[in-house]
N, C-alpha and C positions, 0 to 999 in steps of 0.2 A: 191165167189169161194175160196178166200184165207182162209176165216173162215172155209169152208168145208174141205180144205186140212189140216189145223191146227188141226182139231178134229180127224183126222184119226190116229190110233195107228201106230207108226213107222215112222211118218214124223218127220225128224230132223230139217228141215229148208225149208222155202218158201221165195224166194227172187224175187223182181221186180227190173230189172236193166235197165239202159239206153243203147240203142243200138248205135253202131257206132265204130269208131276207138279206143276210150278209154272208154269202158263200165264201169260204176260205179254202185254199188248197190244204189237203191233209197229207197226201203222199205225192211226191214229185219224182218222176223218172225222166231224164233227158237233159237237153242242153239249153232250155229257155231260161232267161233271167227271171228272178223272183217277181219283179213287177209285171212282167208279161204273163207269168203263170197266174197271178192274182186276177189280172184282166180276163184271162182265158176262163178261169173258174166262174167269174161273174157272167161273162158272155154265155157260157154253156148252161148255167143255171137259169138265166133269164130267157134264153132261147127255148129251153125245154119247157118252161112255164108258159111262154107265149104259145108254143105249139099245142100244149095241153088245153089251154084256154080256147084256142080255135077249134080243136077237136070236140070239146065240150059244147061249144056253140053249134057246131055242125050237127052234133047228136040230137039237139033239140028239134031239128027239122027232119029227122029220119025216124022210122019206126023202131030201129034198134037203139038201145042205150048202152051198148057194149063197146064203145070206141075207146081205144087206149094207145099210148105210145109204146107198142110192144117192141118194135124193131129199132128204136132210136132215131137218129137223124144224121145228116151229113150236109156240110156247106163246102162247096168247091170254089176256089178262087183260081187265078191264073198260075200262081206259083205254089200255093199251099192249100190243103184241105183240112177240115176239122170234122171229126166223127165224134158222136156222143151217144151214150146209152147209160141210163141210170145216172149215177153220180161219177161217171168216168168220161173223160174227154181225151182225145188223141189228135195230135197235130202231125201231119205228114207232108213231106216234100213231094209235090206232084211229079217232078222229073225223075225221082228215084224209086217211088213206091209202086207196087202193083195193088191197085184198089180192090181187086177181086180177093186178094188174100186178107185184106183188112175186113172185108165183108164176111168172109168165111169164119174168121175168128169171132167177129161180132155175132153171127148167127149161132155159132156153137155156144157162146155164152148165153144168149137170149133163150135158147131152146134147152138149157140145162134143166 
């Protein structure tokens, strides 16, 4: 899957990071400087944990207890977007990337 992401036009970086209180990049593919990759790893880990906390809180008020971050998350900015699922995060240049292709790769991975 990493190779698929790296081949997509507009993908600036793909990072696998360790999860937990002190996330660190484990595998780096792309052109981001190391300090930015470390901040990206921290952001992705914190954002994933925040979303899971909100989902857990929401689940307390609904009959079903089966809420999960099955499909990951995405944050879109004016120039760049960040996609995350599991312990993988991907940064893309909005002017060059086809977001549908990123979503197709993500869905294929999530549904394996």
